[in-house]
C-alpha positions, -999 to +999 in steps of 0.1 A: -696-580-140-686-572-179-666-587-198-646-575-220-627-593-248-620-580-284-655-595-295-686-566-285-708-564-257-738-584-262-764-563-268-791-557-241-827-572-260-852-537-269-829-511-263-812-504-294-795-466-298-795-449-329-758-437-331-746-414-309-720-394-303-699-405-271-706-379-248-742-384-249-729-423-245-717-409-217-751-390-200-767-423-207-746-448-193-748-425-158-782-434-162-780-466-161-783-475-199-770-508-208-773-501-248-754-469-240-725-489-227-726-516-250-725-488-274-699-464-259-677-497-254-682-506-294-668-477-298-639-470-280-625-505-266-606-511-296-587-484-281-587-494-248-569-529-252-540-514-278-536-487-255-533-516-226-514-542-246-489-519-256-481-517-223-482-549-205-474-582-221-495-610-204-533-603-227-549-620-196-536-589-176-543-568-206-585-579-207-585-575-166-572-541-172-596-531-199-626-549-181-619-528-147-617-496-171-656-503-191-668-509-145-651-480-140-673-462-169-703-472-157-694-468-119-687-431-130-700-418-160-717-396-138-683-379-126-677-372-162-670-337-166-670-327-203-646-291-194-621-319-191-616-331-221-629-356-246-648-388-237-625-412-255-597-391-237-612-403-202-616-437-208-582-437-222-564-416-198-587-444-167-568-474-191-537-457-180-545-454-145-554-487-142-519-497-159-502-478-140-515-488-108-511-529-118-472-524-128-476-508-098-487-536-075-467-562-095-439-543-086-447-545-050-457-580-055-429-592-070-404-575-078-403-564-114-430-552-137-455-572-157-438-553-192 
């Protein structure tokens, strides 16, 4: 499982990639390239965490949501369609969808949103 925080994902020994465009990283992630995921995370996690933190008050939930988002990227990179938008827009959409799902779950379980 991917552990997300403001620190970067641990590098994969012996698998350093040169700087790649985000769309190329998604292709490499779809092929199971962990170094590509690490680079994708480094470049997109600050934006994902900012979006999530702007929607929720509890940092524990924020990190859990970000973790779920990058796990979704790892599992479903092959489904990314570049015709639908840029990779950053895709990962931010995944984050918004996860926030919405968590808020809905929270309202259902507690009667009030986590925000």
